[in-house]
N, C-alpha and C positions, 0 to 999 in steps of 0.2 A: 764211308759217306752215307750209304743206305741205312746203316745202323743208327747214325746220328739223326737222320730224318725220322726214323721209327720212334726213337726215344723222344724227340721233340713233339711228335704227333701225339704220343701217349700222354706226355705231360700236359699238352694243350687240352686233351679230352678230359683228363682228371680235374684240371683247374676249372674247365667250363662246367662240369657236373657239380662241383662244389659251389660255384657261383650261382648256378640256376637253383640249386637246392636252398641256398640262403635267401633267395628272393621269392621263394614260394609263398611265404606268409605276408608279403607286402600288400597293403591295401591303401586306397586313396580315400581321404576324408575331406569333406568340405563343410564350410559353415558360412552363413550370411546373417547379417543383422544390422542394427543401427547403434551407434554410440552417441550419447548425449554429452557434449562438451560445454562446460560452463565458462564463458568468457566475460570480458568487461561489458559487453552489450547484451548479456543474457544467455540463455541456453541456445545451443546450436546442435542440430542433428547431423551426424556424419555417417554415411553408409560404410559398412565394412564387409569384405569378403575374403575368405582364405581357403586355399587348397593345399593339402599336405599329403605326402607319401610317407607312410609309417611302415616299418618292417618288423616282423616278428611279434611275438607276444600275443595276448588275447586282445580282442577288440573291445 
C-alpha cells in the first residue's frame, strides 16, 4: 500500500511539473475599441472589449 502511494505521488508530481511548464508562456491580451454598424437608420457606434489568454509562441 505504501508503494502505491509513493507511485501515485510521483506520478502527480511529474504531471504537475509538465502542466506548469506548459503554462509558463501564457499571457493575457486585451483590446478595446468601437465598431461602426450600418443599419437601416444610419450608422451606429457599438463599443467592444475583449480579453483573451493565449499560451505558447511569441507575442
